[in-house]
N, C-alpha and C positions, 0 to 999 in steps of 0.2 A: 411683284417683279421690279427690280431696280433698273433705272435708266443708266446706260453705259455711255460715257463720253469718249468716243473713239479717238478724237483729236487729243484729248488730255492723256490718254493711255499711250499714244504715239509721240507725245511731247511735241505737238505741232499746233500751229494756229489754224483756224478754220479756212483761211485762204491759201493754205499750202499748195504748192504745185504737185503734180504727179511725181516728178523727179524727186522732190523733197520727201514725199511719202516713202518712196522706194529707199532712199538713203537712210532715213530714220529707221525703217524696218530692219535694214541690214545691221545698223549699229546696235539697236536694242536686242535683236535676236542673238547677236554674238555675246552681248553683255549678260543676257539672262538664260542662255541655253543651259539646261539642267546638267549636261555632261561636263561643262567647264566652269559654270558660274559658282562663286562662293557667296552670292547674295542670298539673304533670307527670302524664302518664298519664291525662289527663282522659277520653279516649275509653273506656279500659278501666274506669275508675270509673263512668262514665255507664252502661255496659252492665251492670255488676254491680248498680248501684242499680235499674235497670229490671227485672232478673231478680228481685231480692229483693222489689220492690214487686208484681210479678206474682203472687207467692205470698202475701205478707202482707196484701194488700188483699182477698183472697178468703177469707171465713171458712172455707170447706170445705178449701181448700188449706192454709190456715194451721193449722187444727186437725190435719190429717194430718201436716204438717211438725213440729208440736210433739210429735206422738206419738213422734218419733225420740228425744226426751229431751234432757237438757242435759249428757250425759256426753261428747259430741263437742266437739272444739275445732277452730276454723278451721285448715285446712292438714293435719289428720290424715288418714291413709288411711281411707277409708270405703267400706263395701259395705252397702247397705240389705238387711235380711232380706227374704226373698221374701214373707213375709206381713205386712210392716210396716204396711200400710194396711187390714188385715182388720178388719171390725166397724164401719167408718164408713159411714154412709148419706149419700149425696150426690145432688145434682140431676142428675148426669150431664153437666152442661154444663161439663165441665172442659177439660183441655188438648187431648184428642184432637179432631182435626178443625178446630183453629183454627191460624191463622198467628201464632205467638207470637214470631217473630224468632229470632235466633241466640243461644240460651242455652247454658249450660255443660253438660258431660256429667252433672254432679251433678243439675241441674234435669231434664234429659232422662230420666235413669234413674228419677226419682220421679214425674214428672207427664205426660210426653209421651203415654204409652199407658195412662194410669191409668183413664180412663173414656170411654165413648162419649157421643155427643151425646144430649141428652134427646129423647124422642119425644113429649113432651107438646105439645098444641096448644091454642091459645086460640080462643075464639069471641067475637066482638065484640058480637053482637046482645044487647041488653038487659043488658049487663054480666055475662053468663054466661061462664065460662071453665073449660075442662077442666083438672083438676089436673095438675101436671107429674109425669112418671115419675121415680122415684127408683132409685138403684143402690147396691149394697153388695157387698163381697166377704166370703164366709164360709168357714170352715175346717170340714171334716167328716172323720170317720174313714173309712178305706178300707172297713172292714167294713160301714158304712152303705150304701155303693154296691153291695155284694153282696146285702144283704137288704132295703134300703129301711128307712126309719125316720121317726118323727115327732119333731121337735125343737123346743125353744124357744130363743130367743136375744134378747139386748138389744143393739140397735145404738145407736151414739152419733151423734147428729145435731147438727152445729155450728149455733150461733145467736149473735147479738149481743145482750148484755144491755142494760139501760137505761143503764149507764155506758159503753157502747161497747166492752166487752171480749168476746172470743170465748169462749164456754162451750159445753158440750154437754149435751143432755138425752137420756134413754134412750127408745128406741122398742122395746117388747117385742112380739115376734111369735111365733106358732106356725106351723110349716111342715112340709110333707111332703118328705122326700128320696126321690125316685123310685128304684126299683131300676135299676141300670145307669147312673146318672148319672156323667159323666166330668169331669175337671178342665177348666175353661174353659167348661163349659156353664152356662146360666142357668136358675134356677127363677123362674117368674113368679107373683107374688102379686097377683091382680087386686084393684084398689081399695084397696091398702095404700100407695100413693104419696102425693103431695101432695094436700091438700084442694082441691076445686074452688071456684070463686067463683060465688055465686048458685046456680043450679040445675045448674051444671057438675058432671060426675061426677069423682070422685077419680082420680088417676093410678094407675099400677101400680108395684109394687116388684119390681125384678129382682135376684136374688141370684146373683152369680157364684161358682161352686163351685171351691174348691181343697182338696186333701187335706192334712191334717196330716202332718208327717214321721212315718214309722212306724219303730219300732226294728228291724224285721226286713224288711219288704217295701218295694219301690220300684216305682213305676208309670211306664210309658212308654206314653202314650196309653191303649189299652185292654188292654195286656198288663201282667202283674205278675211281678216277679222276687223270688226269695229266694236269698241266698247260703247254701248248705247245707253245714255242716261234716260231713265223713265221716272215719272212722278209716282209717289206711293199709291195714289188712287188709280193710276193706269195699271200698275202691277197687281193691285188687289182686285180691281173690278174688271180688268181687261180694257183694251182700247184698240182703235185703228188709227195709226199715225203715219205721217209721211216722213221717210228717212232717206239719207243720202247713200249712194254707192258710187264707185268710180265711174260707172256708166250712166249715172243719172238717178233721180229720185224714184222711190217705189213706195207703194202702200204696204205697211206691215201690220199684221194683227198680233197684238199682245194678248196671250191667253190669260184669263182670270187666275189669280193666285200665283202669279210668277214671282220668283225670288231672284235676288242678286246672283249672278253667275250662270243663270239659265241661258242656253244657246238656242237661237232660232236660226235655222238654215234656209238659205235660198240655193237650191240645187242648181249647179251649172252657172252660177253668177260670179264665180271667182275668175282667175286669169283665164281668158279664152284660149282654146286650142282644140285639137281633135277630140281630146278627152278633157273638157274644161274642169277647173276647180270649182269649189263651192264658196259661197259667201256666208259668213257667220256674224250674227248680231249677238253680242254678249251683254246681257242686261245688267245695268248698274242702277240701283235705286237711289235717286237723288233727293235728299231731304231739303225742303224749303227752310231757310234760316228763320229763327225766332228773333226778329229784330226790334220788336216793340211789345208793349204790354198785351195788345190784342193777340199777337201771334203766340206769345207765351201762354196766355190763357187758353188758347185753342189746344196747345200741346198738353196742358194740365188736364183739360177735359178728355183728351184722347187717352192719357195715362189712366184716368179714372174708368173710362169706358172699357179699356183692355187690361184692367189690373190683374185679371187671371192669366194673362198671357205671359209665359216664361221664355224669353228669347234664348236663354242659356241653359235650358233644361237638359239638352243633349250633351252638355259638357261634363255632367256628373256632379254629384255633391249638391244639387239644387233641391230645395225643399218643394 
């Protein structure tokens, strides 16, 4: 997928004001409208301009897009990090649920499923209005889902300043991570969304939970996995070893004759909940390095001892 420089498409600098974006769109849309333009590839340019404007006209989408940084150049291969838009607070009235036309894969990957529609409602009587609900994605540690925790975070809220530029201000919040929360679930903070009008109550803030990448564990729904290195003699002869889990160390029995890829399950030791997940150790046989003559001699003796063993026999064509 190619990175799209929406500012370049709109013939704008990255510090353009919202009014400048609107004026540029009107000018370029007239120039490249397929019904009147004599420019080559007018239809393609018209679609690109519309896509760029869809993002840059919206302070929330623009601030999130700017988060990607300036290191990308148009046409370069691009893959958005999975947590690229974490920490942004938005109205939730983003791309999801709207008919936005036929946009590029780049646009779709960033904005199509980024946020749900706002659940805030308005009350017309006496100019009272319920505050809009707000949404944000947050990253938590896997260990917090096991034990629960209280955390503080500063969310960035896009806004337009007096000069028409998109800026962000911080919204500091304290919140409780419930034990057993899973990726994709939402933590609701009542009354911490947008302010109401008149006597209208404030909206709520919904925090969508994602896990930070962990150096050892990986999560699949409510199950947790650990690639566990074991020595060849532990795999061949069996062993009892102490191994880590997010909730502490446990004693694990390695069955004799274990092979790389074998899964050992601890039932109910995954992410806790009413129906807890399981924890899986995936065995990975780790070979000691042959760093000196003595080590190399040992491996030569092993090769002689097991010379009848054919590790690739099942691949076919082996004598």
